PyMOL CGO cylinders between C-alpha atoms (Angstrom):
from pymol import cmd
from pymol.cgo import CYLINDER

trace = [
    CYLINDER, 13.59, -4.20, 31.97, 14.20, -0.65, 33.21, 0.3, 1, 1, 1, 1, 1, 1,
    CYLINDER, 14.20, -0.65, 33.21, 13.00, 2.08, 30.87, 0.3, 1, 1, 1, 1, 1, 1,
    CYLINDER, 13.00, 2.08, 30.87, 10.81, -0.20, 28.75, 0.3, 1, 1, 1, 1, 1, 1,
    CYLINDER, 10.81, -0.20, 28.75, 7.29, 0.96, 27.90, 0.3, 1, 1, 1, 1, 1, 1,
    CYLINDER, 7.29, 0.96, 27.90, 4.54, -0.62, 30.01, 0.3, 1, 1, 1, 1, 1, 1,
    CYLINDER, 4.54, -0.62, 30.01, 2.50, -3.28, 28.26, 0.3, 1, 1, 1, 1, 1, 1,
    CYLINDER, 2.50, -3.28, 28.26, -0.92, -2.15, 27.16, 0.3, 1, 1, 1, 1, 1, 1,
    CYLINDER, -0.92, -2.15, 27.16, -3.98, -3.87, 28.53, 0.3, 1, 1, 1, 1, 1, 1,
    CYLINDER, -3.98, -3.87, 28.53, -6.40, -5.58, 26.17, 0.3, 1, 1, 1, 1, 1, 1,
    CYLINDER, -6.40, -5.58, 26.17, -8.86, -2.69, 26.56, 0.3, 1, 1, 1, 1, 1, 1,
    CYLINDER, -8.86, -2.69, 26.56, -6.15, -0.11, 25.85, 0.3, 1, 1, 1, 1, 1, 1,
    CYLINDER, -6.15, -0.11, 25.85, -5.15, -1.97, 22.71, 0.3, 1, 1, 1, 1, 1, 1,
    CYLINDER, -5.15, -1.97, 22.71, -8.75, -2.23, 21.59, 0.3, 1, 1, 1, 1, 1, 1,
    CYLINDER, -8.75, -2.23, 21.59, -9.21, 1.52, 22.11, 0.3, 1, 1, 1, 1, 1, 1,
    CYLINDER, -9.21, 1.52, 22.11, -6.10, 2.26, 20.07, 0.3, 1, 1, 1, 1, 1, 1,
    CYLINDER, -6.10, 2.26, 20.07, -7.35, 0.05, 17.24, 0.3, 1, 1, 1, 1, 1, 1,
    CYLINDER, -7.35, 0.05, 17.24, -10.73, 1.80, 17.36, 0.3, 1, 1, 1, 1, 1, 1,
    CYLINDER, -10.73, 1.80, 17.36, -9.01, 5.18, 17.04, 0.3, 1, 1, 1, 1, 1, 1,
    CYLINDER, -9.01, 5.18, 17.04, -6.79, 4.01, 14.20, 0.3, 1, 1, 1, 1, 1, 1,
    CYLINDER, -6.79, 4.01, 14.20, -9.74, 2.58, 12.27, 0.3, 1, 1, 1, 1, 1, 1,
    CYLINDER, -9.74, 2.58, 12.27, -11.64, 5.86, 12.70, 0.3, 1, 1, 1, 1, 1, 1,
    CYLINDER, -11.64, 5.86, 12.70, -8.56, 7.87, 11.71, 0.3, 1, 1, 1, 1, 1, 1,
    CYLINDER, -8.56, 7.87, 11.71, -8.10, 5.78, 8.57, 0.3, 1, 1, 1, 1, 1, 1,
    CYLINDER, -8.10, 5.78, 8.57, -11.65, 6.64, 7.51, 0.3, 1, 1, 1, 1, 1, 1,
    CYLINDER, -11.65, 6.64, 7.51, -11.16, 10.36, 8.24, 0.3, 1, 1, 1, 1, 1, 1,
    CYLINDER, -11.16, 10.36, 8.24, -7.66, 10.73, 6.77, 0.3, 1, 1, 1, 1, 1, 1,
    CYLINDER, -7.66, 10.73, 6.77, -8.47, 8.77, 3.60, 0.3, 1, 1, 1, 1, 1, 1,
    CYLINDER, -8.47, 8.77, 3.60, -11.52, 10.98, 2.99, 0.3, 1, 1, 1, 1, 1, 1,
    CYLINDER, -11.52, 10.98, 2.99, -10.08, 14.37, 3.96, 0.3, 1, 1, 1, 1, 1, 1,
    CYLINDER, -10.08, 14.37, 3.96, -6.30, 14.05, 3.82, 0.3, 1, 1, 1, 1, 1, 1,
    CYLINDER, -6.30, 14.05, 3.82, -4.02, 14.96, 6.72, 0.3, 1, 1, 1, 1, 1, 1,
    CYLINDER, -4.02, 14.96, 6.72, -4.53, 18.71, 6.52, 0.3, 1, 1, 1, 1, 1, 1,
    CYLINDER, -4.53, 18.71, 6.52, -8.31, 18.47, 6.21, 0.3, 1, 1, 1, 1, 1, 1,
    CYLINDER, -8.31, 18.47, 6.21, -8.67, 16.15, 9.20, 0.3, 1, 1, 1, 1, 1, 1,
    CYLINDER, -8.67, 16.15, 9.20, -8.94, 17.10, 12.86, 0.3, 1, 1, 1, 1, 1, 1,
    CYLINDER, -8.94, 17.10, 12.86, -8.69, 15.33, 16.20, 0.3, 1, 1, 1, 1, 1, 1,
    CYLINDER, -8.69, 15.33, 16.20, -12.35, 16.22, 16.78, 0.3, 1, 1, 1, 1, 1, 1,
    CYLINDER, -12.35, 16.22, 16.78, -13.40, 14.46, 13.57, 0.3, 1, 1, 1, 1, 1, 1,
    CYLINDER, -13.40, 14.46, 13.57, -11.41, 11.36, 14.51, 0.3, 1, 1, 1, 1, 1, 1,
    CYLINDER, -11.41, 11.36, 14.51, -12.84, 11.33, 18.04, 0.3, 1, 1, 1, 1, 1, 1,
    CYLINDER, -12.84, 11.33, 18.04, -16.36, 11.63, 16.69, 0.3, 1, 1, 1, 1, 1, 1,
    CYLINDER, -16.36, 11.63, 16.69, -15.78, 8.80, 14.18, 0.3, 1, 1, 1, 1, 1, 1,
    CYLINDER, -15.78, 8.80, 14.18, -14.37, 6.67, 16.99, 0.3, 1, 1, 1, 1, 1, 1,
    CYLINDER, -14.37, 6.67, 16.99, -17.35, 7.43, 19.23, 0.3, 1, 1, 1, 1, 1, 1,
    CYLINDER, -17.35, 7.43, 19.23, -15.28, 8.83, 22.06, 0.3, 1, 1, 1, 1, 1, 1,
    CYLINDER, -15.28, 8.83, 22.06, -14.51, 12.19, 23.61, 0.3, 1, 1, 1, 1, 1, 1,
    CYLINDER, -14.51, 12.19, 23.61, -11.51, 14.24, 22.50, 0.3, 1, 1, 1, 1, 1, 1,
    CYLINDER, -11.51, 14.24, 22.50, -9.83, 14.01, 25.95, 0.3, 1, 1, 1, 1, 1, 1,
    CYLINDER, -9.83, 14.01, 25.95, -10.26, 10.23, 25.88, 0.3, 1, 1, 1, 1, 1, 1,
    CYLINDER, -10.26, 10.23, 25.88, -8.65, 10.02, 22.44, 0.3, 1, 1, 1, 1, 1, 1,
    CYLINDER, -8.65, 10.02, 22.44, -5.75, 12.24, 23.55, 0.3, 1, 1, 1, 1, 1, 1,
    CYLINDER, -5.75, 12.24, 23.55, -5.03, 9.78, 26.35, 0.3, 1, 1, 1, 1, 1, 1,
    CYLINDER, -5.03, 9.78, 26.35, -3.99, 7.26, 23.68, 0.3, 1, 1, 1, 1, 1, 1,
    CYLINDER, -3.99, 7.26, 23.68, -2.47, 9.59, 21.08, 0.3, 1, 1, 1, 1, 1, 1,
    CYLINDER, -2.47, 9.59, 21.08, -1.17, 13.01, 22.08, 0.3, 1, 1, 1, 1, 1, 1,
    CYLINDER, -1.17, 13.01, 22.08, -1.23, 14.52, 18.58, 0.3, 1, 1, 1, 1, 1, 1,
    CYLINDER, -1.23, 14.52, 18.58, -2.86, 14.05, 15.20, 0.3, 1, 1, 1, 1, 1, 1,
    CYLINDER, -2.86, 14.05, 15.20, 0.65, 13.52, 13.82, 0.3, 1, 1, 1, 1, 1, 1,
    CYLINDER, 0.65, 13.52, 13.82, 1.16, 10.53, 16.11, 0.3, 1, 1, 1, 1, 1, 1,
    CYLINDER, 1.16, 10.53, 16.11, -1.99, 8.84, 14.80, 0.3, 1, 1, 1, 1, 1, 1,
    CYLINDER, -1.99, 8.84, 14.80, -1.02, 9.54, 11.19, 0.3, 1, 1, 1, 1, 1, 1,
    CYLINDER, -1.02, 9.54, 11.19, 2.54, 8.27, 11.69, 0.3, 1, 1, 1, 1, 1, 1,
    CYLINDER, 2.54, 8.27, 11.69, 1.26, 5.02, 13.21, 0.3, 1, 1, 1, 1, 1, 1,
    CYLINDER, 1.26, 5.02, 13.21, -1.13, 4.50, 10.30, 0.3, 1, 1, 1, 1, 1, 1,
    CYLINDER, -1.13, 4.50, 10.30, 1.53, 5.26, 7.68, 0.3, 1, 1, 1, 1, 1, 1,
    CYLINDER, 1.53, 5.26, 7.68, 4.04, 2.87, 9.21, 0.3, 1, 1, 1, 1, 1, 1,
    CYLINDER, 4.04, 2.87, 9.21, 1.43, 0.11, 9.28, 0.3, 1, 1, 1, 1, 1, 1,
    CYLINDER, 1.43, 0.11, 9.28, 0.44, 0.91, 5.72, 0.3, 1, 1, 1, 1, 1, 1,
    CYLINDER, 0.44, 0.91, 5.72, 4.00, 0.79, 4.47, 0.3, 1, 1, 1, 1, 1, 1,
    CYLINDER, 4.00, 0.79, 4.47, 4.56, -2.56, 6.20, 0.3, 1, 1, 1, 1, 1, 1,
    CYLINDER, 4.56, -2.56, 6.20, 1.39, -3.95, 4.56, 0.3, 1, 1, 1, 1, 1, 1,
    CYLINDER, 1.39, -3.95, 4.56, 2.15, -2.42, 1.18, 0.3, 1, 1, 1, 1, 1, 1,
    CYLINDER, 2.15, -2.42, 1.18, 5.68, -3.78, 1.03, 0.3, 1, 1, 1, 1, 1, 1,
    CYLINDER, 5.68, -3.78, 1.03, 4.85, -7.32, 2.14, 0.3, 1, 1, 1, 1, 1, 1,
    CYLINDER, 4.85, -7.32, 2.14, 4.20, -8.64, -1.41, 0.3, 1, 1, 1, 1, 1, 1,
    CYLINDER, 4.20, -8.64, -1.41, 7.45, -7.10, -2.69, 0.3, 1, 1, 1, 1, 1, 1,
    CYLINDER, 7.45, -7.10, -2.69, 9.41, -8.65, 0.18, 0.3, 1, 1, 1, 1, 1, 1,
    CYLINDER, 9.41, -8.65, 0.18, 8.08, -12.05, -0.94, 0.3, 1, 1, 1, 1, 1, 1,
    CYLINDER, 8.08, -12.05, -0.94, 9.61, -11.71, -4.42, 0.3, 1, 1, 1, 1, 1, 1,
    CYLINDER, 9.61, -11.71, -4.42, 12.01, -14.68, -4.31, 0.3, 1, 1, 1, 1, 1, 1,
    CYLINDER, 12.01, -14.68, -4.31, 15.26, -14.67, -6.26, 0.3, 1, 1, 1, 1, 1, 1,
    CYLINDER, 15.26, -14.67, -6.26, 15.36, -18.47, -6.45, 0.3, 1, 1, 1, 1, 1, 1,
    CYLINDER, 15.36, -18.47, -6.45, 11.80, -18.75, -7.79, 0.3, 1, 1, 1, 1, 1, 1,
    CYLINDER, 11.80, -18.75, -7.79, 10.71, -18.80, -11.42, 0.3, 1, 1, 1, 1, 1, 1,
    CYLINDER, 10.71, -18.80, -11.42, 10.64, -15.13, -12.53, 0.3, 1, 1, 1, 1, 1, 1,
    CYLINDER, 10.64, -15.13, -12.53, 7.32, -15.33, -14.38, 0.3, 1, 1, 1, 1, 1, 1,
    CYLINDER, 7.32, -15.33, -14.38, 5.65, -17.10, -11.46, 0.3, 1, 1, 1, 1, 1, 1,
    CYLINDER, 5.65, -17.10, -11.46, 7.08, -14.60, -8.98, 0.3, 1, 1, 1, 1, 1, 1,
    CYLINDER, 7.08, -14.60, -8.98, 6.00, -11.56, -11.01, 0.3, 1, 1, 1, 1, 1, 1,
    CYLINDER, 6.00, -11.56, -11.01, 2.55, -13.00, -11.72, 0.3, 1, 1, 1, 1, 1, 1,
    CYLINDER, 2.55, -13.00, -11.72, 2.08, -13.56, -7.98, 0.3, 1, 1, 1, 1, 1, 1,
    CYLINDER, 2.08, -13.56, -7.98, 3.27, -10.02, -7.24, 0.3, 1, 1, 1, 1, 1, 1,
    CYLINDER, 3.27, -10.02, -7.24, 0.82, -8.48, -9.72, 0.3, 1, 1, 1, 1, 1, 1,
    CYLINDER, 0.82, -8.48, -9.72, -2.06, -10.48, -8.27, 0.3, 1, 1, 1, 1, 1, 1,
    CYLINDER, -2.06, -10.48, -8.27, -1.13, -9.66, -4.67, 0.3, 1, 1, 1, 1, 1, 1,
    CYLINDER, -1.13, -9.66, -4.67, -1.02, -5.95, -5.51, 0.3, 1, 1, 1, 1, 1, 1,
    CYLINDER, -1.02, -5.95, -5.51, -4.44, -6.14, -7.14, 0.3, 1, 1, 1, 1, 1, 1,
    CYLINDER, -4.44, -6.14, -7.14, -5.83, -8.00, -4.13, 0.3, 1, 1, 1, 1, 1, 1,
    CYLINDER, -5.83, -8.00, -4.13, -4.57, -5.18, -1.95, 0.3, 1, 1, 1, 1, 1, 1,
    CYLINDER, -4.57, -5.18, -1.95, -6.19, -2.60, -4.24, 0.3, 1, 1, 1, 1, 1, 1,
    CYLINDER, -6.19, -2.60, -4.24, -9.45, -4.50, -3.80, 0.3, 1, 1, 1, 1, 1, 1,
    CYLINDER, -9.45, -4.50, -3.80, -9.16, -5.09, -0.05, 0.3, 1, 1, 1, 1, 1, 1,
    CYLINDER, -9.16, -5.09, -0.05, -7.44, -1.88, 1.14, 0.3, 1, 1, 1, 1, 1, 1,
    CYLINDER, -7.44, -1.88, 1.14, -8.78, 1.04, -0.93, 0.3, 1, 1, 1, 1, 1, 1,
    CYLINDER, -8.78, 1.04, -0.93, -8.79, 3.49, 2.00, 0.3, 1, 1, 1, 1, 1, 1,
    CYLINDER, -8.79, 3.49, 2.00, -5.17, 2.73, 2.81, 0.3, 1, 1, 1, 1, 1, 1,
    CYLINDER, -5.17, 2.73, 2.81, -4.22, 3.27, -0.82, 0.3, 1, 1, 1, 1, 1, 1,
    CYLINDER, -4.22, 3.27, -0.82, -5.97, 6.64, -0.93, 0.3, 1, 1, 1, 1, 1, 1,
    CYLINDER, -5.97, 6.64, -0.93, -4.32, 7.66, 2.34, 0.3, 1, 1, 1, 1, 1, 1,
    CYLINDER, -4.32, 7.66, 2.34, -0.89, 6.90, 0.88, 0.3, 1, 1, 1, 1, 1, 1,
    CYLINDER, -0.89, 6.90, 0.88, -1.70, 8.65, -2.41, 0.3, 1, 1, 1, 1, 1, 1,
    CYLINDER, -1.70, 8.65, -2.41, -2.85, 11.77, -0.54, 0.3, 1, 1, 1, 1, 1, 1,
    CYLINDER, -2.85, 11.77, -0.54, 0.40, 11.89, 1.40, 0.3, 1, 1, 1, 1, 1, 1,
    CYLINDER, 0.40, 11.89, 1.40, 2.49, 11.51, -1.77, 0.3, 1, 1, 1, 1, 1, 1,
    CYLINDER, 2.49, 11.51, -1.77, 0.50, 14.24, -3.57, 0.3, 1, 1, 1, 1, 1, 1,
    CYLINDER, 0.50, 14.24, -3.57, 1.31, 16.61, -0.70, 0.3, 1, 1, 1, 1, 1, 1,
    CYLINDER, 1.31, 16.61, -0.70, 5.03, 15.96, -1.17, 0.3, 1, 1, 1, 1, 1, 1,
    CYLINDER, 5.03, 15.96, -1.17, 5.31, 13.20, 1.47, 0.3, 1, 1, 1, 1, 1, 1,
    CYLINDER, 5.31, 13.20, 1.47, 6.23, 15.68, 4.26, 0.3, 1, 1, 1, 1, 1, 1,
    CYLINDER, 6.23, 15.68, 4.26, 5.51, 13.17, 7.03, 0.3, 1, 1, 1, 1, 1, 1,
    CYLINDER, 5.51, 13.17, 7.03, 6.86, 9.96, 5.48, 0.3, 1, 1, 1, 1, 1, 1,
    CYLINDER, 6.86, 9.96, 5.48, 9.93, 11.01, 3.49, 0.3, 1, 1, 1, 1, 1, 1,
    CYLINDER, 9.93, 11.01, 3.49, 12.31, 9.21, 5.89, 0.3, 1, 1, 1, 1, 1, 1,
    CYLINDER, 12.31, 9.21, 5.89, 10.33, 5.99, 5.30, 0.3, 1, 1, 1, 1, 1, 1,
    CYLINDER, 10.33, 5.99, 5.30, 10.50, 6.47, 1.51, 0.3, 1, 1, 1, 1, 1, 1,
    CYLINDER, 10.50, 6.47, 1.51, 14.20, 7.28, 1.45, 0.3, 1, 1, 1, 1, 1, 1,
    CYLINDER, 14.20, 7.28, 1.45, 15.01, 4.54, 3.96, 0.3, 1, 1, 1, 1, 1, 1,
    CYLINDER, 15.01, 4.54, 3.96, 12.96, 1.37, 4.21, 0.3, 1, 1, 1, 1, 1, 1,
    CYLINDER, 12.96, 1.37, 4.21, 11.20, 1.70, 0.85, 0.3, 1, 1, 1, 1, 1, 1,
    CYLINDER, 11.20, 1.70, 0.85, 14.28, 2.59, -1.19, 0.3, 1, 1, 1, 1, 1, 1,
    CYLINDER, 14.28, 2.59, -1.19, 16.34, -0.16, 0.42, 0.3, 1, 1, 1, 1, 1, 1,
    CYLINDER, 16.34, -0.16, 0.42, 13.74, -2.81, -0.40, 0.3, 1, 1, 1, 1, 1, 1,
    CYLINDER, 13.74, -2.81, -0.40, 13.15, -1.61, -3.97, 0.3, 1, 1, 1, 1, 1, 1,
    CYLINDER, 13.15, -1.61, -3.97, 16.91, -1.53, -4.65, 0.3, 1, 1, 1, 1, 1, 1,
    CYLINDER, 16.91, -1.53, -4.65, 17.19, -5.07, -3.26, 0.3, 1, 1, 1, 1, 1, 1,
    CYLINDER, 17.19, -5.07, -3.26, 14.40, -6.41, -5.47, 0.3, 1, 1, 1, 1, 1, 1,
    CYLINDER, 14.40, -6.41, -5.47, 15.68, -4.48, -8.50, 0.3, 1, 1, 1, 1, 1, 1,
    CYLINDER, 15.68, -4.48, -8.50, 18.93, -6.43, -8.02, 0.3, 1, 1, 1, 1, 1, 1,
    CYLINDER, 18.93, -6.43, -8.02, 16.91, -9.68, -8.01, 0.3, 1, 1, 1, 1, 1, 1,
    CYLINDER, 16.91, -9.68, -8.01, 15.23, -8.72, -11.29, 0.3, 1, 1, 1, 1, 1, 1,
    CYLINDER, 15.23, -8.72, -11.29, 18.61, -7.76, -12.78, 0.3, 1, 1, 1, 1, 1, 1,
    CYLINDER, 18.61, -7.76, -12.78, 19.86, -11.21, -11.83, 0.3, 1, 1, 1, 1, 1, 1,
    CYLINDER, 19.86, -11.21, -11.83, 17.00, -12.81, -13.75, 0.3, 1, 1, 1, 1, 1, 1,
    CYLINDER, 17.00, -12.81, -13.75, 17.91, -10.65, -16.76, 0.3, 1, 1, 1, 1, 1, 1,
    CYLINDER, 17.91, -10.65, -16.76, 21.59, -11.61, -16.62, 0.3, 1, 1, 1, 1, 1, 1,
    CYLINDER, 21.59, -11.61, -16.62, 20.56, -15.26, -16.48, 0.3, 1, 1, 1, 1, 1, 1,
    CYLINDER, 20.56, -15.26, -16.48, 18.44, -14.79, -19.62, 0.3, 1, 1, 1, 1, 1, 1,
    CYLINDER, 18.44, -14.79, -19.62, 15.23, -15.68, -17.79, 0.3, 1, 1, 1, 1, 1, 1,
    CYLINDER, 15.23, -15.68, -17.79, 13.46, -12.42, -18.66, 0.3, 1, 1, 1, 1, 1, 1,
    CYLINDER, 13.46, -12.42, -18.66, 14.02, -9.68, -21.22, 0.3, 1, 1, 1, 1, 1, 1,
    CYLINDER, 14.02, -9.68, -21.22, 16.29, -6.80, -20.29, 0.3, 1, 1, 1, 1, 1, 1,
    CYLINDER, 16.29, -6.80, -20.29, 14.51, -3.70, -19.04, 0.3, 1, 1, 1, 1, 1, 1,
    CYLINDER, 14.51, -3.70, -19.04, 14.78, -1.13, -16.24, 0.3, 1, 1, 1, 1, 1, 1,
    CYLINDER, 14.78, -1.13, -16.24, 13.85, -3.02, -13.03, 0.3, 1, 1, 1, 1, 1, 1,
    CYLINDER, 13.85, -3.02, -13.03, 12.99, 0.12, -11.06, 0.3, 1, 1, 1, 1, 1, 1,
    CYLINDER, 12.99, 0.12, -11.06, 10.56, 1.36, -13.70, 0.3, 1, 1, 1, 1, 1, 1,
    CYLINDER, 10.56, 1.36, -13.70, 9.10, -2.14, -13.97, 0.3, 1, 1, 1, 1, 1, 1,
    CYLINDER, 9.10, -2.14, -13.97, 8.28, -2.02, -10.25, 0.3, 1, 1, 1, 1, 1, 1,
    CYLINDER, 8.28, -2.02, -10.25, 6.90, 1.53, -10.56, 0.3, 1, 1, 1, 1, 1, 1,
    CYLINDER, 6.90, 1.53, -10.56, 4.70, 0.44, -13.47, 0.3, 1, 1, 1, 1, 1, 1,
    CYLINDER, 4.70, 0.44, -13.47, 3.27, -2.48, -11.53, 0.3, 1, 1, 1, 1, 1, 1,
    CYLINDER, 3.27, -2.48, -11.53, 2.50, -0.12, -8.64, 0.3, 1, 1, 1, 1, 1, 1,
    CYLINDER, 2.50, -0.12, -8.64, 0.84, 2.40, -10.94, 0.3, 1, 1, 1, 1, 1, 1,
    CYLINDER, 0.84, 2.40, -10.94, -1.34, -0.05, -12.84, 0.3, 1, 1, 1, 1, 1, 1,
    CYLINDER, -1.34, -0.05, -12.84, -2.49, -2.07, -9.83, 0.3, 1, 1, 1, 1, 1, 1,
    CYLINDER, -2.49, -2.07, -9.83, -3.10, 0.81, -7.41, 0.3, 1, 1, 1, 1, 1, 1,
    CYLINDER, -3.10, 0.81, -7.41, -5.17, 2.55, -10.09, 0.3, 1, 1, 1, 1, 1, 1,
    CYLINDER, -5.17, 2.55, -10.09, -7.95, 0.09, -9.22, 0.3, 1, 1, 1, 1, 1, 1,
    CYLINDER, -7.95, 0.09, -9.22, -8.03, 1.45, -5.65, 0.3, 1, 1, 1, 1, 1, 1,
    CYLINDER, -8.03, 1.45, -5.65, -7.32, 5.16, -6.14, 0.3, 1, 1, 1, 1, 1, 1,
    CYLINDER, -7.32, 5.16, -6.14, -9.58, 5.53, -9.21, 0.3, 1, 1, 1, 1, 1, 1,
    CYLINDER, -9.58, 5.53, -9.21, -12.13, 2.85, -8.34, 0.3, 1, 1, 1, 1, 1, 1,
    CYLINDER, -12.13, 2.85, -8.34, -15.11, 5.17, -8.88, 0.3, 1, 1, 1, 1, 1, 1,
    CYLINDER, -15.11, 5.17, -8.88, -13.87, 6.02, -12.36, 0.3, 1, 1, 1, 1, 1, 1,
    CYLINDER, -13.87, 6.02, -12.36, -13.15, 2.38, -13.22, 0.3, 1, 1, 1, 1, 1, 1,
    CYLINDER, -13.15, 2.38, -13.22, -16.64, 1.25, -12.20, 0.3, 1, 1, 1, 1, 1, 1,
    CYLINDER, -16.64, 1.25, -12.20, -18.31, 4.19, -13.97, 0.3, 1, 1, 1, 1, 1, 1,
    CYLINDER, -18.31, 4.19, -13.97, -16.53, 3.52, -17.26, 0.3, 1, 1, 1, 1, 1, 1,
    CYLINDER, -16.53, 3.52, -17.26, -16.94, -0.26, -17.14, 0.3, 1, 1, 1, 1, 1, 1,
    CYLINDER, -16.94, -0.26, -17.14, -20.63, 0.06, -16.31, 0.3, 1, 1, 1, 1, 1, 1,
    CYLINDER, -20.63, 0.06, -16.31, -22.84, -2.31, -14.31, 0.3, 1, 1, 1, 1, 1, 1,
    CYLINDER, -22.84, -2.31, -14.31, -22.15, -5.33, -16.52, 0.3, 1, 1, 1, 1, 1, 1,
    CYLINDER, -22.15, -5.33, -16.52, -18.35, -5.23, -16.22, 0.3, 1, 1, 1, 1, 1, 1,
    CYLINDER, -18.35, -5.23, -16.22, -17.81, -3.07, -13.13, 0.3, 1, 1, 1, 1, 1, 1,
    CYLINDER, -17.81, -3.07, -13.13, -18.59, -5.69, -10.48, 0.3, 1, 1, 1, 1, 1, 1,
    CYLINDER, -18.59, -5.69, -10.48, -16.14, -7.73, -8.42, 0.3, 1, 1, 1, 1, 1, 1,
    CYLINDER, -16.14, -7.73, -8.42, -15.03, -9.55, -11.56, 0.3, 1, 1, 1, 1, 1, 1,
    CYLINDER, -15.03, -9.55, -11.56, -13.20, -6.40, -12.68, 0.3, 1, 1, 1, 1, 1, 1,
    CYLINDER, -13.20, -6.40, -12.68, -10.23, -7.37, -10.53, 0.3, 1, 1, 1, 1, 1, 1,
    CYLINDER, -10.23, -7.37, -10.53, -9.86, -10.76, -12.19, 0.3, 1, 1, 1, 1, 1, 1,
    CYLINDER, -9.86, -10.76, -12.19, -10.22, -9.10, -15.60, 0.3, 1, 1, 1, 1, 1, 1,
    CYLINDER, -10.22, -9.10, -15.60, -7.52, -6.62, -14.59, 0.3, 1, 1, 1, 1, 1, 1,
    CYLINDER, -7.52, -6.62, -14.59, -5.25, -9.39, -13.33, 0.3, 1, 1, 1, 1, 1, 1,
    CYLINDER, -5.25, -9.39, -13.33, -5.46, -11.30, -16.61, 0.3, 1, 1, 1, 1, 1, 1,
    CYLINDER, -5.46, -11.30, -16.61, -4.79, -8.15, -18.63, 0.3, 1, 1, 1, 1, 1, 1,
    CYLINDER, -4.79, -8.15, -18.63, -1.85, -7.01, -16.52, 0.3, 1, 1, 1, 1, 1, 1,
    CYLINDER, -1.85, -7.01, -16.52, -0.31, -10.48, -16.53, 0.3, 1, 1, 1, 1, 1, 1,
    CYLINDER, -0.31, -10.48, -16.53, -0.46, -10.45, -20.33, 0.3, 1, 1, 1, 1, 1, 1,
    CYLINDER, -0.46, -10.45, -20.33, 0.88, -6.89, -20.53, 0.3, 1, 1, 1, 1, 1, 1,
    CYLINDER, 0.88, -6.89, -20.53, 3.86, -7.40, -18.24, 0.3, 1, 1, 1, 1, 1, 1,
    CYLINDER, 3.86, -7.40, -18.24, 4.71, -11.07, -18.66, 0.3, 1, 1, 1, 1, 1, 1,
    CYLINDER, 4.71, -11.07, -18.66, 4.47, -11.12, -22.46, 0.3, 1, 1, 1, 1, 1, 1,
    CYLINDER, 4.47, -11.12, -22.46, 6.69, -8.06, -22.55, 0.3, 1, 1, 1, 1, 1, 1,
    CYLINDER, 6.69, -8.06, -22.55, 9.23, -9.72, -20.28, 0.3, 1, 1, 1, 1, 1, 1,
    CYLINDER, 9.23, -9.72, -20.28, 9.59, -12.96, -22.24, 0.3, 1, 1, 1, 1, 1, 1,
    CYLINDER, 9.59, -12.96, -22.24, 13.20, -13.44, -23.31, 0.3, 1, 1, 1, 1, 1, 1,
    CYLINDER, 13.20, -13.44, -23.31, 13.85, -12.40, -26.90, 0.3, 1, 1, 1, 1, 1, 1,
    CYLINDER, 13.85, -12.40, -26.90, 14.85, -15.09, -29.36, 0.3, 1, 1, 1, 1, 1, 1,
]
cmd.load_cgo(trace, "trace")
């Protein structure tokens, strides 16, 4: 079709992925402002001119990473099913978010860094795609409340609280492991956290009476 972008070759796609992986490491460690194209090129093991063939600006790399991150981050929330059992759906959501904290700590720190800077590069995503999805799922939770399946509460702040408590285990992982110590700070800490957060949220959401 006229005007469509040419398809990338396998090698071109592999090079882009290499750059994005290197950029994730650099951005998550240094933030956007503290990172440079030279640092990303060095981490990717390629020259700066070679990198600029694939991405013209640092902003383009960051935007690609943030869009991917938002897609990944929102996937568990998208799966919240209005026809499912509310407790089962919320338990699954809490566990999925903790799994992501365990498996994607760099992505979580990258997102947190952007938010702490006032989200100058992702505000349209937050006000658009993110807000639309959260409003949609808040309506699902309200429906469960109206049906008497869970206790009445503020659905938006419920979602925020699940984000805050689960992402803590990525953004503050060093602190968590230091405080828990070697006996409790191993991989089992995520299962311990899951059981605690399930009790905290699900017990609090049981219908009254």
